[in-house]
N, C-alpha and C positions, 0 to 999 in steps of 0.2 A: 839332324836326325832324331828320331824318337828316343826316349829314354830307354825304351827297350833295346833298340839297335846299339845304343851306346853300351848298354849293361852286357849284351852279347859279346861286342868287341873286347870289353875289359875281362871277360870270362876267358876268351881266347888267348888274351895276353898274359893273364895269370895262370892259366893252364899251361901256357908254353914255358914260363918261368919255372912253375913247379916241376916240370920234366927237365930242366935244366938247359933248355934251349934258349939261345940268345935272341933277345926281341929288339927290333929298330923301330923307334917311335919318331916320326919326323913329319914335317909339312914344308911348304915352300920356303917359308922364312925360318923355321925351326924355333920359334919363340911362342906365337898365340896358340895355335891348336896343340902343338907339341907339349907347351907348358901345361895346357888345359889337361890332357890326357895324363901327364905325369902327376899334376895335382890331384886328379881323380884317383889315381892310384895310391899316392901318398894319403889321401882322406881314407880309403879303404884300409890301408895300413894303420891308421890311428892317428896320423899326424894332427897336431892340435890346430894349427894354421897351415893346411895344405899348401896354399899359394904361396906363402912367405918361405915355407920349407923348400919348395921348388926354386923359387928366387934366389934362396941362399945356396943350396946346393948344386943347381944347374945354371941358370942365367938370370941376373937380376931384372931383365925385362920380360922374362917369361910370363905367360898369361897376360896378354898385352891390353886387353879391355876390361872395363868394369862389368859388361855382360858376360865376359867369360869368368870372371871371378865371382860373379853372382851365380852363374850356372854350377861352378864347383860347390859354392855354399849350399845351394838348395839341392844338389843332386842325392837322392837317397841310396845310401850304400849298405844299410844294415842287412838287406837280403844277399849282397854280394860278400859280405864278411861271413855269413853263415855258409855259402856256397864254397868259399875259400877254406874255411875251417874243415869242411866236409872233404873237398878234394884233397887237402894236406893230410888228413887222417887216412884217407884212402891210399894216397901215395906211400905214406909210411907203413901200412900194412902190405902193400904190394912189394916193398923192398924187404920187408920181414919174410914174407913168403918165398922170395927170390934167393935167400940166403941158405946155402946148404947147411944141413944139420952137422954139428961137430960132436 
């Protein structure tokens, strides 16, 4: 898929998480593509080594191929980080607006 399609998918995942909805990430084996998406999310969150982080916290064989690890390393996340910051700020204001005045 194109980088734009991956970015759009990550936005959907992050948006759901911001709303407190559960998100299921999986593929046929549960390690390669699943680990790749988890590593991209870890990279967006600021993990210094997102592949190592996923291997340590999820499964030691996650992100199965060198090509997948390279994809994570090369995937640009700065725009997604700004988007996430904006969405988190909007969500906070929505929660504040929803609180009744005391």
